[in-house]
Every structure is written in C-alpha cells, then in structure tokens.
LOMIMI-999094 format. One record per residue (C-alpha): residue in three letters; z negated, y, x. Coordinates in steps of 0.2 Angstrom, whole numbers, plus 5000, padded with zeros to 4 digits. Each point is the difference from the previous one (the first is absolute). Example, Ala and Ser with C-alpha at 12.3 -4.5 7.8 and 13.67 -1.06 7.14 Angstrom:
<nodes>
<'ala', <4961, 4978, 5062>> <'ser', <5003, 5017, 5006>> 
</nodes>
This chain:
<nodes>
<'met', <5123, 5024, 4817>> <'ser', <5017, 5008, 5003>> <'arg', <5007, 5004, 5017>> <'asp', <4998, 5018, 4997>> <'asn', <4982, 4998, 4996>> <'glu', <4997, 4989, 5015>> <'asn', <5008, 5014, 5011>> <'arg', <4989, 5012, 4992>> <'ala', <4984, 4990, 5002>> <'gly', <5005, 4997, 5019>> <'ser', <5003, 5019, 5002>> <'leu', <4983, 5004, 4992>> <'ser', <4991, 4987, 5011>> <'arg', <5008, 5007, 5016>> <'gln', <4996, 5018, 4995>> <'gly', <4982, 4995, 4996>> <'ser', <4998, 4993, 5017>> <'thr', <5006, 5015, 5010>> <'ala', <4994, 5015, 4989>> <'ser', <4982, 5000, 5005>> <'ser', <4991, 4997, 5016>> <'pro', <4990, 4983, 5003>> <'asp', <4983, 5008, 4997>> <'gly', <5006, 5007, 4983>> <'ser', <5000, 5018, 5006>> <'glu', <5014, 5012, 4994>> <'pro', <5016, 5001, 5010>> <'lys', <5003, 5015, 5012>> <'ala', <5006, 5010, 4986>> <'ala', <4983, 4999, 4992>> <'asn', <5003, 5016, 4990>> <'arg', <5016, 4993, 4991>> <'ser', <4999, 4998, 4982>> <'lys', <4993, 4984, 4992>> <'ala', <5016, 4998, 4990>> <'asn', <5006, 4988, 5013>> <'ile', <4988, 4987, 4993>> <'arg', <5004, 4988, 4986>> <'val', <4995, 4983, 4994>> <'ser', <5009, 4986, 5007>> <'leu', <5005, 4985, 4990>> <'ala', <4983, 4992, 5003>> <'cys', <4984, 5005, 5008>> <'val', <4997, 4994, 5018>> <'gln', <4988, 4986, 4994>> <'cys', <5013, 4993, 4987>> <'arg', <5014, 5002, 5012>> <'ser', <4992, 4990, 5013>> <'lys', <4997, 4986, 4988>> <'his', <5017, 5001, 4993>> <'val', <4994, 5001, 4982>> <'lys', <5004, 5012, 4986>> <'cys', <4991, 5017, 5000>> <'asp', <4999, 5011, 4984>> <'ala', <4999, 5016, 5011>> <'thr', <4986, 5006, 4990>> <'leu', <4991, 5016, 5008>> <'pro', <4988, 5002, 5009>> <'ala', <4998, 4981, 5001>> <'cys', <5011, 4986, 4992>> <'asn', <4993, 4988, 4988>> <'arg', <5001, 4985, 5012>> <'cys', <4990, 5009, 5013>> <'gln', <4987, 5006, 4987>> <'gln', <4998, 4982, 4994>> <'glu', <4998, 4993, 5018>> <'asp', <4989, 5014, 5005>> <'lys', <5011, 5005, 5015>> <'pro', <5005, 5017, 5007>> <'cys', <5016, 5006, 4993>> <'phe', <5011, 5012, 5009>> <'tyr', <5019, 5004, 5001>> <'ala', <5012, 5003, 5015>> <'lys', <5009, 5016, 5002>> <'ser', <5018, 5003, 4997>> <'arg', <5012, 5014, 5004>> <'arg', <5004, 5002, 4982>> <'gly', <4989, 5012, 4990>> <'ile', <4991, 4999, 4984>> <'arg', <5002, 5016, 4990>> <'asp', <4985, 4998, 4989>> <'pro', <4985, 5007, 5010>> <'lys', <4987, 4991, 4989>> <'lys', <5008, 4983, 5005>> <'arg', <5002, 5006, 5017>> <'ser', <4981, 5004, 5002>> <'leu', <4995, 4982, 4995>> <'ile', <5010, 4992, 5014>> <'ser', <4990, 4993, 5015>> <'asp', <5008, 4995, 5016>> <'lys', <4984, 4995, 5008>> <'pro', <4989, 4985, 4996>> <'pro', <4985, 5006, 4990>> <'val', <4983, 5000, 5009>> <'thr', <4985, 4992, 4991>> <'ser', <4982, 5002, 5006>> <'asn', <4994, 4983, 4993>> <'ser', <5010, 4989, 5011>> <'pro', <4989, 4991, 5013>> <'phe', <5012, 5003, 5014>> <'leu', <5002, 5018, 4997>> <'pro', <4991, 5014, 5011>> <'thr', <4998, 5017, 4993>> <'ser', <5012, 5010, 5011>> <'asn', <5018, 5001, 4998>> <'phe', <5015, 5002, 5012>> <'ser', <5000, 5016, 5009>> <'ser', <5014, 5012, 4995>> <'ser', <5003, 5006, 5017>> <'ser', <5017, 4999, 5007>> <'pro', <5005, 4983, 5009>> <'ser', <4995, 4999, 5018>> <'ala', <5012, 4993, 5012>> <'his', <4996, 4984, 5009>> <'ser', <4989, 5002, 5015>> <'phe', <5006, 4989, 5013>> <'his', <4991, 4998, 5016>> <'asp', <5006, 4995, 5017>> <'leu', <4994, 4982, 4999>> <'pro', <5005, 4984, 5009>> <'ser', <5016, 4993, 4994>> <'gly', <4998, 4991, 4983>> <'trp', <4984, 5009, 4996>> <'ser', <5001, 5012, 4985>> <'val', <4989, 5013, 4991>> <'ser', <5005, 5012, 4987>> <'ser', <4991, 5012, 4989>> <'met', <5001, 4994, 4982>> <'ser', <5011, 5013, 4992>> <'ser', <5006, 5002, 4982>> <'ala', <5017, 4994, 5006>> <'thr', <4993, 4983, 5003>> <'ile', <4989, 4998, 4984>> <'ser', <5008, 4989, 4987>> <'pro', <4998, 5007, 4982>> <'lys', <4986, 4989, 4995>> <'asn', <4983, 5003, 4993>> <'glu', <4988, 5007, 5012>> <'lys', <4988, 4986, 4997>> <'glu', <5013, 4988, 5006>> <'leu', <5005, 5010, 5015>> <'leu', <4982, 5000, 5006>> <'leu', <4998, 4982, 4998>> <'asp', <5017, 4997, 5009>> <'leu', <4995, 5011, 5015>> <'phe', <4983, 4991, 5001>> <'tyr', <5008, 4983, 5001>> <'ser', <5014, 5006, 5011>> <'tyr', <4989, 5008, 5014>> <'phe', <4982, 4997, 4998>> <'his', <5000, 4982, 4993>> <'pro', <5010, 4991, 5015>> <'ser', <4986, 5004, 5012>> <'tyr', <4986, 4996, 4988>> <'pro', <5007, 4986, 4988>> <'cys', <4985, 4997, 4990>> <'leu', <5006, 5004, 4983>> <'pro', <5011, 4988, 4991>> <'pro', <5019, 5003, 5002>> <'lys', <5007, 5014, 4989>> <'arg', <5008, 4990, 4986>> <'phe', <4984, 4989, 4999>> <'phe', <4989, 5016, 5001>> <'tyr', <5010, 5008, 4985>> <'lys', <4996, 4985, 4989>> <'his', <4981, 5000, 5004>> <'val', <4999, 5019, 4996>> <'glu', <5009, 4998, 4984>> <'ala', <4989, 4985, 4995>> <'asp', <4984, 5009, 5004>> <'pro', <5002, 5019, 5004>> <'asp', <4982, 5004, 4998>> <'ser', <4995, 4989, 5015>> <'tyr', <5013, 5009, 5011>> <'his', <4996, 5018, 4995>> <'phe', <4991, 5004, 5017>> <'leu', <5012, 4990, 5011>> <'leu', <5015, 5009, 4992>> <'ser', <4992, 5017, 5004>> <'val', <4999, 4995, 5018>> <'ile', <5018, 4993, 5000>> <'asn', <5006, 5017, 4993>> <'phe', <4991, 5010, 5013>> <'cys', <5006, 4989, 5015>> <'gly', <5018, 5000, 4993>> <'ser', <5000, 5019, 4999>> <'leu', <4997, 5001, 5018>> <'tyr', <5017, 4994, 5003>> <'ala', <5009, 5013, 4989>> <'asn', <5000, 5018, 5003>> <'gln', <5004, 5006, 4982>> <'ile', <4984, 4992, 4993>> <'pro', <4985, 5010, 5005>> <'ser', <4986, 4988, 5006>> <'asp', <4985, 5011, 4997>> <'asp', <4997, 4996, 4981>> <'leu', <5004, 4982, 5003>> <'arg', <4988, 5000, 5015>> <'glu', <4986, 5008, 4989>> <'thr', <5003, 4988, 4986>> <'ala', <4999, 4984, 5011>> <'tyr', <4985, 5007, 5011>> <'ser', <4990, 5005, 4984>> <'ala', <5003, 4982, 4993>> <'ala', <4995, 4992, 5016>> <'cys', <4983, 5010, 5000>> <'gly', <4997, 4996, 4982>> <'ser', <4994, 4983, 4992>> <'leu', <5013, 4986, 5002>> <'pro', <5000, 4983, 4993>> <'phe', <4996, 4985, 5012>> <'thr', <5018, 4994, 5000>> <'val', <5013, 4995, 5013>> <'gln', <5010, 5015, 4995>> <'ser', <4986, 5012, 5004>> <'val', <4998, 4991, 5017>> <'gln', <5019, 5003, 5003>> <'gly', <5000, 5017, 4994>> <'leu', <4985, 5005, 5012>> <'leu', <5008, 4991, 5014>> <'ile', <5017, 5009, 4999>> <'leu', <4991, 5017, 4997>> <'ser', <4989, 4997, 5015>> <'ile', <5016, 4997, 5011>> <'ala', <5008, 5015, 4993>> <'ala', <4984, 5010, 5004>> <'phe', <5000, 4994, 5018>> <'gly', <5018, 5005, 5002>> <'glu', <4996, 5017, 4993>> <'met', <4985, 5002, 5012>> <'lys', <4987, 5000, 4986>> <'phe', <4989, 4988, 5010>> <'glu', <4984, 5002, 4989>> <'his', <5010, 4996, 4984>> <'his', <5008, 4985, 5009>> <'ala', <4983, 4993, 5005>> <'gly', <4993, 5002, 4983>> <'trp', <5014, 4992, 4991>> <'ala', <5002, 4986, 5013>> <'asn', <4981, 4996, 4998>> <'arg', <5002, 4999, 4981>> <'ala', <5015, 4990, 5001>> <'val', <4992, 4986, 5010>> <'ser', <4984, 5001, 4990>> <'ile', <5009, 4996, 4984>> <'ala', <5011, 4987, 5008>> <'val', <4985, 4991, 5007>> <'glu', <4991, 5002, 4983>> <'leu', <5015, 4992, 4992>> <'gly', <5001, 4986, 5012>> <'met', <5017, 5004, 5007>> <'asn', <4995, 4994, 5017>> <'his', <4999, 4983, 4994>> <'lys', <5015, 4988, 4998>> <'ala', <4994, 4995, 4982>> <'phe', <5003, 5018, 4993>> <'ala', <5019, 5000, 5002>> <'asp', <5001, 4981, 4997>> <'gly', <4993, 5003, 4982>> <'ile', <5014, 5011, 4996>> <'ser', <5014, 4991, 4990>> <'asp', <5013, 5013, 5005>> <'ser', <5006, 4995, 5017>> <'val', <5007, 5017, 5004>> <'leu', <4984, 5008, 4994>> <'ala', <4989, 4988, 5011>> <'glu', <5012, 5004, 5015>> <'ser', <4997, 5019, 4997>> <'tyr', <4981, 4997, 5000>> <'arg', <5000, 4991, 5016>> <'arg', <5011, 5013, 5008>> <'thr', <4988, 5014, 4993>> <'trp', <4986, 4992, 5010>> <'trp', <5010, 4999, 5016>> <'cys', <5006, 5018, 4998>> <'leu', <4982, 5005, 4999>> <'thr', <4996, 4991, 5017>> <'phe', <5015, 5008, 5008>> <'gln', <4994, 5018, 4996>> <'asp', <4982, 4995, 5005>> <'ser', <5006, 4994, 5017>> <'thr', <5010, 5016, 5003>> <'arg', <4986, 5012, 4995>> <'asn', <4988, 4991, 5011>> <'leu', <5011, 5003, 5015>> <'cys', <5002, 5018, 4996>> <'asp', <4982, 5003, 4997>> <'val', <5004, 5011, 4985>> <'gly', <4987, 5000, 4987>> <'thr', <4988, 4986, 4996>> <'thr', <5005, 4986, 4989>> <'leu', <4993, 4983, 4995>> <'ser', <5007, 4988, 5013>> <'ile', <5010, 4985, 4992>> <'ala', <4997, 4991, 5016>> <'asp', <4983, 4996, 4995>> <'val', <5005, 4993, 4983>> <'asp', <5003, 4981, 4999>> <'ser', <5018, 4996, 4994>> <'asp', <5010, 4985, 4997>> <'val', <5015, 5009, 4991>> <'asp', <5016, 4990, 5002>> <'leu', <5015, 5009, 5010>> <'pro', <5014, 5009, 4991>> <'cys', <5018, 4994, 4999>> <'glu', <5016, 5007, 5007>> <'glu', <5006, 5017, 4992>> <'trp', <5015, 4992, 4993>> <'glu', <4991, 4987, 4991>> <'tyr', <4988, 5013, 4993>> <'glu', <5015, 5010, 4994>> <'ser', <5008, 4986, 4992>> <'gly', <4984, 4995, 4990>> <'ile', <5001, 4982, 5007>> <'ile', <4984, 4998, 5009>> <'pro', <4998, 4985, 5011>> <'gln', <4983, 4991, 5002>> <'pro', <4990, 5012, 5011>> <'ile', <4992, 4993, 5016>> <'ser', <4982, 5002, 5005>> <'gln', <4994, 5009, 5016>> <'ser', <4994, 4983, 5007>> <'gln', <5017, 4992, 4997>> <'tyr', <5008, 5015, 5009>> <'glu', <4989, 4998, 5015>> <'thr', <5004, 4981, 5000>> <'gln', <5018, 5003, 4999>> <'val', <5000, 5013, 5014>> <'asn', <4991, 4988, 5011>> <'leu', <5014, 4987, 4997>> <'gly', <5013, 5012, 5005>> <'his', <5007, 5005, 4983>> <'thr', <5007, 5017, 4997>> <'asp', <5006, 4999, 4982>> <'phe', <4989, 5013, 4993>> <'ser', <5002, 5015, 4989>> <'ser', <5000, 5018, 5008>> <'met', <4984, 5004, 4991>> <'ala', <4992, 4985, 5008>> <'tyr', <5005, 5006, 5017>> <'leu', <4994, 5018, 4996>> <'ile', <4983, 4993, 4994>> <'glu', <4998, 4990, 5016>> <'ile', <5004, 5016, 5011>> <'cys', <4988, 5010, 4990>> <'lys', <4987, 4987, 5003>> <'ile', <5002, 5000, 5018>> <'gln', <4998, 5019, 4999>> <'thr', <4984, 4999, 4991>> <'asp', <4992, 4985, 5009>> <'leu', <5005, 5005, 5018>> <'val', <5008, 5017, 5003>> <'leu', <4986, 5010, 4990>> <'pro', <4986, 4990, 5008>> <'tyr', <5008, 5003, 5017>> <'asn', <4999, 5019, 4998>> <'glu', <4982, 4999, 4995>> <'ala', <4994, 4987, 5012>> <'pro', <4990, 5004, 5016>> <'asn', <5009, 5000, 5017>> <'ser', <4993, 4983, 5005>> <'lys', <5009, 4992, 4985>> <'lys', <5016, 5009, 5000>> <'pro', <5010, 4990, 5012>> <'glu', <4998, 4984, 4990>> <'leu', <5004, 5008, 4983>> <'phe', <5015, 5009, 5009>> <'glu', <5007, 4983, 5006>> <'arg', <4997, 4992, 4983>> <'ala', <5007, 5014, 4989>> <'asp', <5015, 5003, 5011>> <'ala', <5004, 4981, 5001>> <'arg', <4999, 4998, 4981>> <'ile', <5012, 5015, 4997>> <'cys', <5012, 4993, 5013>> <'asp', <4999, 4983, 4992>> <'trp', <5003, 5008, 4983>> <'leu', <5016, 5009, 5006>> <'arg', <5006, 4984, 5008>> <'arg', <4998, 4990, 4984>> <'val', <5009, 5012, 4988>> <'pro', <5017, 4992, 4997>> <'lys', <5014, 5009, 5008>> <'trp', <5010, 5000, 4984>> <'lys', <4986, 5009, 4992>> <'lys', <4998, 5013, 5014>> <'asn', <5018, 5006, 4995>> <'leu', <4991, 5008, 4985>> <'val', <5016, 5004, 4991>> <'asp', <5009, 4985, 4992>> <'pro', <5019, 4999, 4998>> <'asp', <4999, 5009, 4983>> <'gly', <4992, 5015, 5007>> <'ile', <4982, 4996, 4993>> <'val', <4986, 5006, 5012>> <'asp', <4985, 4990, 5003>> <'ile', <4988, 5015, 5001>> <'val', <4985, 4989, 4999>> <'leu', <5004, 4991, 5016>> <'tyr', <5005, 5017, 5008>> <'his', <4982, 5005, 4997>> <'gly', <4994, 4984, 5008>> <'ile', <5010, 5002, 5016>> <'ala', <4996, 5018, 5001>> <'ile', <4981, 4996, 4998>> <'ala', <5002, 4987, 5014>> <'his', <5007, 5012, 5013>> <'val', <4988, 5014, 4995>> <'asn', <4985, 4989, 5003>> <'arg', <5007, 4995, 5017>> <'leu', <4999, 5019, 5004>> <'arg', <4983, 5002, 4992>> <'leu', <4993, 4987, 5012>> <'arg', <5007, 5010, 5015>> <'gln', <4995, 5018, 4993>> <'ser', <4982, 5006, 5004>> <'ala', <4988, 4999, 4985>> <'pro', <4996, 5019, 5002>> <'arg', <5018, 5003, 4995>> <'ser', <4999, 4993, 4983>> <'gly', <5003, 5009, 4984>> <'leu', <5013, 5012, 4995>> <'asn', <4997, 5016, 5010>> <'ile', <5011, 4997, 5015>> <'arg', <4998, 5019, 5005>> <'glu', <4981, 4997, 5004>> <'tyr', <5001, 4983, 5008>> <'phe', <5016, 5000, 5010>> <'pro', <4993, 5010, 5015>> <'leu', <4988, 4985, 5003>> <'gly', <5014, 4990, 5007>> <'pro', <5003, 4982, 4998>> <'ala', <4988, 4985, 5002>> <'lys', <4996, 4994, 5018>> <'gly', <5001, 4982, 5005>> <'pro', <5011, 4987, 5005>> <'asp', <5011, 5000, 4985>> <'arg', <5006, 5018, 5005>> <'lys', <5009, 4993, 5015>> <'gly', <5018, 4995, 4998>> <'gln', <5002, 4982, 4998>> <'ala', <5015, 4989, 5004>> <'val', <5007, 4994, 4983>> <'lys', <5012, 4985, 5001>> <'ser', <5014, 5009, 4991>> <'phe', <5018, 5005, 5006>> <'gly', <4998, 5006, 5018>> <'trp', <4981, 4996, 5001>> <'asn', <4997, 5019, 5003>> <'pro', <4982, 5007, 4999>> <'his', <4997, 5005, 4982>> <'pro', <4984, 5006, 4993>> <'ile', <4994, 4990, 4985>> <'asp', <4996, 5015, 4989>> <'ile', <5018, 5006, 5003>> <'gln', <5006, 4983, 4996>> <'ala', <4990, 5001, 4983>> <'ala', <5006, 5017, 4996>> <'asn', <5018, 4995, 5004>> <'gly', <4998, 4985, 4988>> <'tyr', <4994, 5013, 4986>> <'cys', <5015, 5011, 5003>> <'asp', <5012, 4985, 5000>> <'leu', <4995, 4999, 4981>> <'phe', <5010, 5015, 4997>> <'arg', <5016, 4991, 5004>> <'his', <5000, 4995, 4981>> <'ser', <5006, 5010, 4986>> <'phe', <4988, 5005, 4987>> <'pro', <4994, 5017, 4993>> <'thr', <4984, 5008, 5007>> <'lys', <4993, 5002, 4983>> <'thr', <4997, 4982, 4998>> <'leu', <4988, 5000, 5015>> <'arg', <4981, 4999, 4996>> <'ala', <4990, 5016, 4997>> <'val', <4991, 4995, 5015>> <'phe', <5015, 4998, 5011>> <'ala', <4995, 5015, 5011>> <'ile', <4985, 4991, 5007>> <'gly', <5009, 4987, 5010>> <'thr', <5014, 5012, 5005>> <'leu', <4987, 5012, 5007>> <'arg', <4995, 4985, 5012>> <'val', <5018, 4998, 5006>> <'ala', <5002, 5018, 5003>> <'leu', <4984, 5000, 5009>> <'ala', <5006, 4986, 5012>> <'tyr', <5016, 5009, 5004>> <'leu', <4991, 5016, 5003>> <'asp', <4988, 4992, 5012>> <'ala', <5014, 4992, 5009>> <'cys', <5008, 5017, 5003>> <'val', <4984, 5010, 5003>> <'phe', <4988, 4988, 5009>> <'leu', <5008, 4985, 5006>> <'gly', <5015, 5007, 5010>> <'leu', <5013, 4992, 4989>> <'asp', <5008, 5016, 4993>> <'ser', <5018, 4997, 4994>> <'gln', <5012, 5007, 4988>> <'val', <4999, 4983, 4991>> <'phe', <4982, 5002, 4995>> <'arg', <5002, 5019, 4996>> <'glu', <5015, 4995, 4988>> <'arg', <4989, 4987, 4992>> <'ile', <4986, 5013, 4997>> <'his', <5012, 5012, 4993>> <'arg', <5007, 4986, 4988>> <'leu', <4983, 4995, 4994>> <'val', <4996, 5018, 4996>> <'gln', <5016, 5001, 4990>> <'ile', <4996, 4984, 4990>> <'leu', <4982, 5006, 4997>> <'thr', <5007, 5017, 4994>> <'ala', <5011, 4991, 4988>> <'his', <4986, 4989, 4994>> <'gly', <4989, 5016, 4999>> <'glu', <5011, 5006, 4986>> <'thr', <4990, 4988, 4989>> <'trp', <4984, 4998, 5010>> <'ala', <4989, 5014, 5007>> <'leu', <4992, 4988, 5013>> <'ser', <5018, 4997, 5008>> <'arg', <5003, 5018, 5000>> <'lys', <4984, 5004, 5009>> <'val', <5002, 4987, 5013>> <'ala', <5018, 5006, 5004>> <'glu', <4994, 5017, 5002>> <'asp', <4986, 4995, 5012>> <'ile', <5011, 4989, 5010>> <'lys', <5012, 5016, 5002>> <'val', <4985, 5010, 5006>> <'val', <4995, 4988, 5013>> <'ala', <5018, 4998, 5006>> <'lys', <5002, 5018, 5001>> <'glu', <4984, 5002, 5010>> <'tyr', <5002, 4986, 5012>> <'leu', <5018, 4997, 5002>> <'thr', <5012, 5012, 5008>> <'pro', <5019, 4998, 4999>> <'arg', <5005, 4990, 5015>> <'ile', <5008, 5009, 5014>> <'ser', <5003, 4986, 5013>> <'gln', <4997, 4982, 5003>> <'thr', <4985, 5004, 5011>> <'trp', <4991, 5011, 4987>> <'arg', <4985, 4993, 4991>> <'pro', <4993, 5008, 4984>> <'gly', <4983, 5007, 4998>> <'val', <5000, 5009, 5017>> <'ser', <5002, 5019, 5000>> <'glu', <4991, 5004, 5018>> <'pro', <5010, 4996, 5016>> <'glu', <4983, 4994, 5009>> <'val', <4998, 4987, 4987>> <'trp', <5015, 4990, 5006>> <'ala', <4991, 4996, 5016>> <'thr', <4988, 4989, 4990>> <'val', <5014, 4990, 4992>> <'ser', <5006, 4984, 5009>> <'ser', <5017, 5003, 5009>> <'ser', <5006, 4984, 4992>> <'leu', <4998, 5007, 4983>> <'leu', <5009, 5016, 5005>> <'his', <5015, 4993, 5008>> <'glu', <5003, 4983, 4993>> <'pro', <5007, 4999, 4983>> <'pro', <4992, 4988, 4988>> <'asn', <5007, 4983, 5000>> <'leu', <4997, 4993, 4983>> <'thr', <5009, 4986, 4989>> <'pro', <5002, 5004, 4982>> <'asn', <4993, 4988, 4988>> <'phe', <5016, 4996, 4992>> <'gly', <5008, 4988, 5012>> <'leu', <5011, 5014, 5009>> <'gly', <5004, 5003, 5018>> <'thr', <4991, 5010, 5013>> <'tyr', <4993, 5016, 4995>> <'ala', <5010, 5012, 5011>> <'gln', <5016, 4993, 4994>> <'gln', <4997, 4996, 4982>> <'val', <5001, 5011, 4984>> <'tyr', <4987, 4996, 4988>> <'gln', <5006, 4997, 4982>> <'val', <4987, 5000, 4986>> <'gly', <5009, 5001, 4984>> <'gly', <5013, 5012, 5006>> <'trp', <4987, 5009, 5011>> <'ala', <5011, 5002, 5016>> <'met', <4988, 5004, 5014>> <'asn', <5003, 5001, 5019>> <'asp', <4989, 5006, 5013>> <'ser', <5015, 5009, 5009>> <'trp', <5003, 5011, 4985>> <'pro', <4995, 5018, 5001>> <'ala', <4984, 5005, 4990>> <'asn', <5005, 5005, 4983>> <'leu', <4983, 4998, 4990>> <'thr', <4993, 5017, 5005>> <'asp', <4996, 5004, 4982>> <'ile', <4985, 4989, 5001>> <'tyr', <4994, 5007, 5016>> <'gln', <5004, 5018, 4998>> <'ala', <4996, 5013, 4986>> 
</nodes>
C-alpha cells in the first residue's frame, strides 16, 4: 500500500473511533445528515484481523461465509448515493438466536454521569453509563458484567474463557444458565433493562429443567439474586430445588467430581456444592424462608483450590476434608481461601446457629466453644493472606468474605436472639443482650485499655475497608453482616454509654457503603434506610462531652451513672494505635477523631 493510502487508512480509522459514542448512539448532532457516513477500507471484523475486505454492502463476503456480524466504522467523508448510505451499519447486528443474547437492547437515553459516593479511600462505585460501555455485543457485555461483579463472590462457574468453550461445545445444556447470567449481568448496567431478562430467567426456573449441574448452578445463582432483591419466597423455592437436584445427582459425594475428566469442570462442580452450603448457612442465620438444610446431608466433597490456580486452568490435586483437619491439627496454614471460607461457614452452621436456638442452660458452653473456634480461625489465617490485595492489585474477595463472617459471628454471639432478622426498626428498642459478655473486658492490646469485645469485632470488620475494591463485587447478602456491625455501634452510643464521634462516623460510613451497594441490590438499600431511621430517632447530634444520646427529658439524667456522664470513653482501637483520646482512627482513608465537631447530622436529622 502506498504512503498516501496508509495515511488515508489511518485517518479513517481515527475518525471512525471518535465519530460515534461508545454505546453506538448518534453524536450530539443527531439530526445531522447521514452523508457523513461512508464505508472505510474494510469492515470492522476484517480490519481487526488485518485481512482483505471486499466492502460488500450490507455485509462483506467474508463475514457472510463465517456467519459473523458485519458493520463499518463511520467517517467524516460522505457518500452521495443515498441507497449505498442506507445500507451501511455502524452498529453490531443483533440476532435473537444467540444463547447469550437477552431480548432487550441498550436504552437510548442520554448517558448518565458517574455517580460517585463519599466512600472510604480506595473504594469506588459508579453507575454504569454509556460512556463506560465498550462497543461489543450486548451478550458479551452481560457476560463480562457477571464475571466482573457477581462471579468473584460466588466463583462456582468455570473461569470465563473455559466457560465460553463449554457453551460453544454444548449450547443447549447452558440455555437456562445463560438466561440467569444475562439477568444478573443486567443488574450492573443501567442501560440494559432487567425486567424482561428477570421474567425470562424466572419463567425458566419455574418450568421443567434437566437434572444437570448447569441447572443447579442456574438455580443457585438465581436464588442468590432473589435474596439480594428481597424476593425471599422465590429464593427459598429455587434454593430448595437446587439442593434437591444436586443431591439427586450425587454432587455431595467426592466421586461425582472425580468422575469428570476435565479438571476445570470438576473443580467447578466442587465449588458449586460448596457455594450451595455458603448460601444455606447465610439463609439459616437470617431466618428468611424455609429451605432444605445442607447441614443434614452427608458430604465428602474435596476442598477447592486457590483462585489463581482456578483461573489458570492448572488444577492441583484437591485435598479432602479429613486431610484438611489433620493438617490444621499439625499447625499447617497453607490452604486455599475457599478452604478457609468453608471452615468458618462450618463453624457458623455447627456452633453459632445452635447457640441462638439453644436453651439458656446450654448457651454458656456453646458460647465459649463458638467464640474460641472463631478466634482460633482468625489466628490461623496467614498474615500475608489477610492483606487481601496482592502486589498486582488483585483482590482476594473470597477471603474477605471469610474474615467478615468471622467478625460478624462474634457479634452474633453477643447480640440478643430476639434482635435477629433484618428489621432493625422493630427490635432495636429491645436493647443489647445482658450478661457478663456485655461488660468491658481488658484486652491485651496496645494500652491494655477496657475494650468491649463486640466493639473489637465491629472494628475488625471495618478494618477490611482499608482495602481497595469496588462495592459491586461484594455479595448480594453483604447487608446482613453490615447490619450486625452497625447495630453494635448503635448499641454502644445509645445503651452502653460509649457514645463517640468515632462510632457515629462509622455508622455514617457503613450507611454510605450500603447505599452504594444498594444501587444493585434492594436488600442493601432497605438496610441502609432502616439504619438511617434508627439513627435519626435515637442519636441526636452531640452538643458536649457530657451529653449522651437517646435522652430527651432532664429528669432521666438522674438515673444515669455519673461515671458515664462525666468520664469520656477510654477505648483502644483494634488497629494497634495509641490511646483513644489522642489518636485519629484511620480506616482506609476514614479520618475520625473524637474531638472533631459533629458533622453527620444528615443521618440524625430530617
């Protein structure tokens, strides 16, 4: 090609990349004549492969032979012939027979600006706008969104590149699962309406399904999404069905995955079973709906590998549950994040849940056993794994959830059983549990200052927010644990005489994170609103060091201990910092100091 032709091709390519918006919509001058569109030297498909294109309209011969969508980039130069001009398409064609493709298209509404929230440093959330969508087929976009935001917290499906291969090899087996993926992916993109995709997935889930692992995976993912959308009856029904099919297939036995020659697929099947147990454990603690309990099902499924091994496709020999227990007793700590998550969920199911349901005579023993096991688990997780973010910036979201579950369960043991569930507006006035665990305890940390254990656990939970990752990757049920943490801080301020600007600031930050997460999940949105209502009712902006919240009548002050009225709380933060009165808390950019003036009145006031 001559230099002139090269310059011409480069000019057309640059113009084609800037003449249209990323979502394929018309530029601002939408009413401008279409004479500014012409066929470039090659269609986009041929140009990307650097092969010759005959520029046939409406689709070139090569694309027709390969059965691929054919479209052309725009150019500033015009085509005078209106017949040729009308044949040019600058958008990828949409076909309805693709297994990935939902029935809806991009919204034609104008791009919305990024919606950034005042979150801790490093945390990010932005509403998906047309300016951020790459010009790819909608089916690929939905799959990318699912794998980017939903999959990291529930990594039961094969890694994306392997998933593609399985779908291409057997598309019929993945029809239902793909409809669920399309729906879940649409929840993270504002331009793609979710209603039609939700109806498609829901209808398929309520119909006849083959007894396959793909059906189990689709029902599991859909039940999780239904939980996040507060459709608890749907969640319970699909979770029941997923467990029933899984047990019928024998997925609870080691031999099921061992019988699969594809090591990646076998690992996916193991992970699917364990993700079923995670969701079952979470639902039981929330007492939402009635599902079949996996805890009653015998299982000898091997433990999953590390996430990076799974993504690489090089799956090591899995270890059994008995091998894991033996190595733990020998002091070994070299286990996958999924293995650690499985263990803490077992502690939650075997000890924390029975404690809440046990008679008072058995509670002390169960309390000690559960709390000791949780503390031992937190001690055994290697320090390097607790960093959560590796040098390359990759987040271990699986272990994040494991550590969060550990701290939340320490809170559950110390919060009264009548204050379970999601409706904090109803049970908050009942007050915290009574007993010896409510007293301040001398914790051997820096300063050895009195520090309530529940506040220590809440601080440990908030400490996770030091790490940088988007809120959208958090689980759909993220709000359940966060509610427990907010309740601990509210109790400290209202009932325990530990009111401080630090705790108020943390309540405010938790509400902000829940609100950001609520852009995707209705459950987080509701919990954030409920916490705001409780804070507004019970927390009044502080007016002095001797003021305590929740007291409006002067005569009530006479019943409050003078030590609580005149002595500021003497707490040591759980981050190895100095004394409370002189130290600014730093939680991922959250600068909080008790001497600062109150500036969070938007929570407490209308």
